[in-house]
C-alpha positions as CSV (number, residue, x, y, z in Angstrom):
1,X,0.0,0.0,0.0
2,X,1.4,3.4,-1.1
3,X,0.8,6.2,1.4
4,X,2.3,9.5,2.5
5,X,5.0,9.3,5.2
6,X,2.9,10.3,8.2
7,X,-0.4,8.6,7.3
8,X,0.2,4.9,7.4
9,X,-3.3,4.4,8.6
10,X,-3.4,0.6,8.8
11,X,-0.3,0.1,10.8
12,X,-2.0,0.0,14.3
13,X,-4.7,-2.3,12.9
14,X,-2.1,-4.6,11.4
15,X,-0.1,-4.6,14.6
16,X,-3.2,-5.7,16.5
17,X,-6.4,-7.3,15.2
18,X,-5.0,-7.6,11.6
19,X,-1.6,-9.0,12.7
20,X,-2.1,-12.3,10.9
21,X,-2.4,-10.4,7.6
22,X,0.6,-8.2,8.2
23,X,3.0,-10.1,6.1
24,X,0.8,-9.6,3.0
25,X,0.2,-5.9,3.3
26,X,3.3,-3.8,3.6
27,X,3.3,0.0,3.8
28,X,5.5,1.8,1.3
29,X,5.8,5.5,1.2
30,X,5.5,7.3,-2.1
31,X,8.9,8.9,-1.4
32,X,10.5,5.5,-1.1
33,X,8.7,4.1,-4.1
34,X,9.9,7.0,-6.3
35,X,13.5,6.2,-5.5
36,X,13.4,2.5,-6.0
37,X,15.0,1.0,-9.1
38,X,13.0,-2.3,-8.9
39,X,9.6,-3.1,-7.7
40,X,8.1,-6.6,-7.1
41,X,5.0,-8.1,-8.7
42,X,1.9,-8.0,-6.6
43,X,-1.1,-5.7,-5.8
44,X,-0.4,-2.0,-5.4
45,X,-3.0,0.2,-3.7
46,X,-2.4,3.9,-4.5
47,X,-3.8,5.4,-1.3
48,X,-3.7,8.9,0.4
49,X,-4.1,10.5,-3.0
50,X,-5.9,13.5,-1.6
51,X,-2.8,14.4,0.4
52,X,-0.5,14.5,-2.6
53,X,0.5,17.7,-4.4
54,X,0.0,18.1,-8.1
55,X,3.7,17.2,-8.7
56,X,3.4,14.1,-6.5
57,X,0.3,13.0,-8.3
58,X,2.2,13.2,-11.6
59,X,5.0,11.1,-10.2
60,X,2.5,8.6,-8.9
61,X,0.9,8.4,-12.3
62,X,4.4,7.8,-13.8
63,X,4.9,5.0,-11.3
64,X,1.5,3.5,-12.2
65,X,2.5,3.5,-15.8
66,X,5.9,1.8,-15.1
67,X,4.1,-0.9,-13.0
68,X,1.7,-1.6,-15.9
69,X,4.7,-2.7,-17.9
70,X,5.4,-5.5,-15.4
71,X,2.7,-7.7,-17.0
72,X,0.0,-9.8,-15.5
73,X,1.8,-10.2,-12.2
74,X,0.8,-6.7,-11.1
75,X,-2.6,-5.4,-10.0
76,X,-3.2,-1.7,-9.5
77,X,-5.9,0.1,-7.6
78,X,-6.8,3.8,-7.6
79,X,-5.2,5.5,-10.6
80,X,-3.6,8.6,-9.2
81,X,-4.9,11.1,-11.8
82,X,-8.2,9.4,-12.6
83,X,-9.6,9.3,-9.1
84,X,-11.9,12.2,-8.4
85,X,-10.8,14.3,-5.5
86,X,-13.4,15.5,-3.0
87,X,-14.5,18.7,-4.7
88,X,-14.7,17.2,-8.2
89,X,-16.6,14.1,-6.8
90,X,-19.2,16.1,-4.8
91,X,-19.8,18.5,-7.7
92,X,-20.2,15.6,-10.1
93,X,-22.6,13.8,-7.8
94,X,-24.7,17.0,-7.4
95,X,-24.7,17.6,-11.2
96,X,-25.9,14.1,-11.8
97,X,-28.7,14.5,-9.2
98,X,-27.2,11.9,-6.8
99,X,-26.4,14.4,-4.1
100,X,-28.9,17.1,-3.1
101,X,-26.2,19.5,-1.9
102,X,-23.5,21.4,-3.8
103,X,-19.9,22.5,-3.0
104,X,-18.2,25.8,-3.9
105,X,-14.5,26.9,-4.1
106,X,-13.8,30.2,-2.4
107,X,-12.6,31.7,-5.7
108,X,-15.8,30.8,-7.6
109,X,-17.6,33.9,-6.3
110,X,-20.8,31.9,-6.3
111,X,-23.4,32.3,-3.5
112,X,-24.6,28.9,-2.3
113,X,-28.1,28.0,-3.4
114,X,-29.1,26.6,0.0
115,X,-28.2,27.3,3.6
116,X,-26.9,26.5,6.2
117,X,-23.4,25.8,4.9
118,X,-20.0,25.1,6.5
119,X,-16.4,25.6,5.5
120,X,-13.9,22.7,5.4
121,X,-10.6,21.6,3.9
122,X,-10.7,20.0,0.5
123,X,-7.8,17.7,1.2
124,X,-7.7,17.0,4.9
125,X,-10.1,14.8,6.8
126,X,-12.0,15.8,10.0
127,X,-11.0,19.4,9.2
128,X,-14.2,21.4,9.5
129,X,-13.3,25.1,9.9
130,X,-16.6,26.6,10.8
131,X,-19.9,25.8,12.5
132,X,-23.1,25.9,10.5
133,X,-23.5,29.3,8.8
134,X,-27.1,30.3,8.5
135,X,-27.2,32.7,5.5
136,X,-25.2,34.6,2.8
137,X,-24.5,37.6,5.0
138,X,-23.2,35.5,7.9
139,X,-21.0,33.6,5.3
140,X,-19.5,36.8,4.0
141,X,-18.8,38.0,7.5
142,X,-17.2,34.7,8.4
143,X,-15.0,34.6,5.3
144,X,-13.8,38.2,5.8
145,X,-12.8,37.5,9.4
146,X,-11.3,34.1,8.5
147,X,-9.1,35.6,5.7
148,X,-7.8,38.2,8.1
149,X,-6.8,35.7,10.8
150,X,-6.2,32.6,8.7
151,X,-2.4,32.8,8.5
152,X,-2.0,33.6,12.2
153,X,-4.2,30.7,13.2
154,X,-2.5,28.3,10.8
155,X,-5.6,27.7,8.8
156,X,-5.3,26.6,5.2
157,X,-7.6,28.9,3.3
158,X,-6.3,28.0,-0.2
159,X,-7.7,24.5,-0.2
160,X,-11.0,25.2,1.6
161,X,-14.4,24.7,0.2
162,X,-17.9,25.7,1.1
163,X,-20.3,22.8,1.6
164,X,-24.1,23.0,1.8
165,X,-25.3,21.2,4.9
166,X,-27.3,18.0,4.2
167,X,-28.2,16.0,7.2
168,X,-31.3,14.6,8.9
169,X,-32.0,13.8,12.6
170,X,-34.4,11.2,13.7
171,X,-37.2,11.5,16.4
172,X,-34.5,11.1,19.1
173,X,-32.5,14.0,17.6
174,X,-29.8,11.6,16.4
175,X,-27.8,12.2,13.2
176,X,-26.1,9.2,11.5
177,X,-22.9,8.9,9.6
178,X,-22.7,5.7,7.6
179,X,-19.4,4.3,6.3
180,X,-18.5,1.5,3.9
181,X,-15.3,0.3,2.3
182,X,-14.7,-0.7,-1.3
183,X,-11.8,-3.2,-1.5
184,X,-11.4,-4.4,-5.1
185,X,-14.8,-5.7,-6.1
186,X,-16.3,-5.9,-2.6
187,X,-18.5,-3.3,-0.8
188,X,-18.1,-3.8,3.0
189,X,-20.3,-1.9,5.4
190,X,-18.0,-0.5,8.1
191,X,-20.1,1.2,10.8
192,X,-22.8,3.8,11.7
193,X,-21.9,6.5,14.1
194,X,-24.8,8.2,15.9
195,X,-24.6,11.6,17.5
196,X,-26.7,14.6,18.6
197,X,-24.4,17.1,16.8
198,X,-24.6,17.7,13.1
199,X,-21.0,16.7,12.7
200,X,-20.8,13.0,13.7
201,X,-17.4,11.6,14.2
202,X,-15.9,8.4,15.6
203,X,-14.8,10.0,18.9
204,X,-16.0,8.7,22.3
205,X,-17.4,12.0,23.4
206,X,-19.3,12.7,20.1
207,X,-21.1,9.5,19.3
208,X,-23.8,7.5,21.1
209,X,-23.8,3.7,21.7
210,X,-26.9,2.0,23.2
211,X,-29.1,-1.1,22.6
212,X,-31.0,0.6,19.8
213,X,-27.9,1.9,17.9
214,X,-26.3,-1.6,18.3
215,X,-29.3,-3.3,16.7
216,X,-29.5,-0.8,13.8
217,X,-25.7,-1.0,13.2
218,X,-25.7,-4.8,13.3
219,X,-28.5,-5.0,10.7
220,X,-26.6,-2.5,8.5
221,X,-23.4,-4.6,8.5
222,X,-25.3,-7.9,8.0
223,X,-27.7,-6.7,5.2
224,X,-25.4,-4.3,3.3
225,X,-28.6,-2.4,2.2
226,X,-27.0,0.3,0.0
227,X,-24.5,-1.9,-1.9
228,X,-25.9,-1.2,-5.4
229,X,-25.9,2.6,-4.8
230,X,-22.5,2.6,-3.3
231,X,-21.0,0.7,-6.3
232,X,-22.3,3.5,-8.5
233,X,-20.7,6.1,-6.3
234,X,-17.3,4.4,-6.3
235,X,-17.6,3.9,-10.1
236,X,-18.2,7.6,-10.5
237,X,-15.2,8.4,-8.3
238,X,-13.1,5.8,-10.1
239,X,-11.9,4.5,-6.8
240,X,-11.1,0.8,-6.2
241,X,-10.0,1.1,-2.6
242,X,-11.4,3.5,-0.1
243,X,-14.1,4.3,2.4
244,X,-17.2,6.4,1.6
245,X,-18.8,8.4,4.4
246,X,-22.5,9.3,3.8
247,X,-25.8,10.1,5.3
248,X,-29.5,9.3,4.5
249,X,-31.7,12.3,3.9
250,X,-35.3,11.8,2.8
251,X,-34.5,8.2,2.1
252,X,-31.7,9.1,-0.3
253,X,-27.9,8.5,0.0
254,X,-26.0,11.7,0.4
255,X,-22.2,11.2,-0.1
256,X,-19.9,13.4,2.0
257,X,-16.5,12.1,1.0
258,X,-14.4,9.1,0.0
259,X,-11.1,8.6,1.8
260,X,-8.5,6.7,-0.2
261,X,-6.5,6.0,3.0
262,X,-9.0,5.5,5.8
263,X,-7.9,4.7,9.4
264,X,-8.9,1.3,10.7
265,X,-9.0,1.1,14.5
266,X,-7.0,-1.5,16.4
267,X,-9.9,-2.3,18.7
268,X,-13.6,-1.5,18.8
269,X,-14.5,2.2,19.0
270,X,-17.2,2.7,21.6
271,X,-15.9,-0.2,23.8
272,X,-17.0,-3.8,24.2
273,X,-20.6,-3.0,23.3
274,X,-19.5,-2.8,19.7
275,X,-17.1,-5.7,19.8
276,X,-19.2,-8.0,17.7
277,X,-19.8,-5.3,15.1
278,X,-16.1,-4.6,14.9
279,X,-15.3,-8.3,14.5
280,X,-17.9,-8.6,11.7
281,X,-16.3,-5.8,9.8
282,X,-12.7,-7.0,10.4
283,X,-13.4,-10.5,9.2
284,X,-15.0,-9.2,5.9
285,X,-12.3,-6.5,5.5
286,X,-9.4,-9.0,5.9
287,X,-11.1,-11.5,3.6
288,X,-11.5,-8.7,0.9
289,X,-7.8,-7.8,1.3
290,X,-6.8,-11.4,1.0
291,X,-8.9,-11.8,-2.2
292,X,-6.9,-9.0,-3.9
293,X,-3.7,-10.9,-4.3
294,X,-1.9,-14.0,-3.0
295,X,1.5,-13.6,-4.7
296,X,4.7,-13.6,-2.6
297,X,6.8,-10.4,-2.4
298,X,10.2,-10.4,-4.0
299,X,13.1,-8.3,-2.8
300,X,13.7,-4.6,-3.6
301,X,17.0,-2.8,-4.1
302,X,18.6,0.6,-4.0
303,X,16.8,3.0,-1.8
304,X,18.7,6.3,-1.4
305,X,18.1,8.8,1.4
306,X,17.0,12.3,0.6
307,X,20.0,14.6,0.0
308,X,18.7,17.4,2.3
309,X,17.6,15.2,5.3
310,X,20.9,15.5,7.3
311,X,21.0,18.2,10.0
312,X,17.3,18.6,10.5
313,X,15.6,16.6,13.3
314,X,12.3,16.3,11.4
315,X,14.1,15.3,8.2
316,X,16.2,12.8,10.1
317,X,13.0,11.2,11.5
318,X,11.4,11.1,8.1
319,X,14.6,9.5,6.6
320,X,14.8,7.0,9.5
321,X,11.2,5.9,9.2
322,X,11.6,5.6,5.4
323,X,14.8,3.6,5.8
324,X,13.1,1.2,8.3
325,X,10.3,0.4,5.9
326,X,12.7,0.2,3.0
327,X,14.9,-2.3,5.0
328,X,11.8,-4.4,5.6
329,X,11.3,-4.7,1.8
330,X,14.9,-5.3,1.1
331,X,15.0,-8.2,3.5
332,X,12.5,-10.2,1.5
333,X,9.9,-12.7,2.8
334,X,10.9,-15.3,5.4
335,X,9.4,-17.3,8.2
336,X,10.0,-14.4,10.6
337,X,8.5,-11.8,8.3
338,X,5.4,-11.1,10.3
339,X,7.3,-10.8,13.5
340,X,9.8,-8.3,12.0
341,X,6.9,-6.2,10.6
342,X,5.2,-6.0,14.0
343,X,8.4,-5.0,15.6
344,X,9.0,-2.4,13.0
345,X,5.6,-0.9,13.5
346,X,6.2,-0.8,17.3
347,X,9.4,1.2,16.7
348,X,7.5,3.6,14.4
349,X,4.8,4.1,17.0
350,X,7.3,4.8,19.7
351,X,9.0,7.3,17.5
352,X,5.7,9.0,16.9
353,X,5.2,9.3,20.6
354,X,8.3,11.4,20.9
355,X,10.9,8.9,22.0
356,X,14.3,9.8,20.4
357,X,16.2,6.6,21.1
358,X,14.8,4.4,18.4
359,X,17.6,2.0,17.8
360,X,19.0,-0.5,20.2
361,X,21.5,-3.2,19.2
362,X,20.1,-6.7,20.0
């Protein structure tokens, strides 16, 4: 799986519940892949595309093309320049009549057709920059103030979009955020998060778990009721691997985003009440990953460190992490492969927690 350096979103899952699958799914950063002289046959998932710059997307497309020359032993998912990014996808779905809400770039100078709206990042996830804004005047006031303080607050204005709010609460006042994976040819329901706020997220203090939500979520995972509609959504997005987040409004699916590098938790969010739901998803998710490819991994060679990484602590950490994962690939498969991968991920997690002594001679 190809990802950006700081968003290897499956590593905690593969070090815990998914450990048995760890030898078959190896994280590889784009920076490392761009430097390699040889790549093995197998399945390549081009993930994290929304976090790549235009130049990086071009490099990724070049890498895709090179891999296609390797013959039938290579399977590729998520073409870097054909996948629709968030704005393009949401605008397309609205134009087609699939989504009832529209999105707007700040430089379009168009007034939203319906309110309330909110402002969020086009590239980042869980990056809502405003509350619900009730009307055009309030939106203009927010944008004027935001442009004035954006740089000081570290807010990214350039990649932000205005999104018309489209959500629906039930008789209990609960909003729902549905999620489902596409892994190759399979659609896998992931979860439903329930919350009293309009922005429902998978955080313990923002979503509700009780007997009623458990029953509804269990039925959702078992019945996969929106499979046909979601296939059409992923086809429109030209995404082979990713997770769609959506709601149901007026009985219609409303797609909020598709994440090409979604996080998978190492244990059930919401505690043991959701353990059976989590296990149901994990079993289907791992089976879908296993169905993608069963070929063994062959060794890689010649990974060069970045020329400007020396002398900068952040650069040194990026180089060290990249080197660790590259070393894993260079070592090739063996009977202790899974154990080495787990140990490597533990080192990376310790480094992320701020420990500076990462290496110890055994």
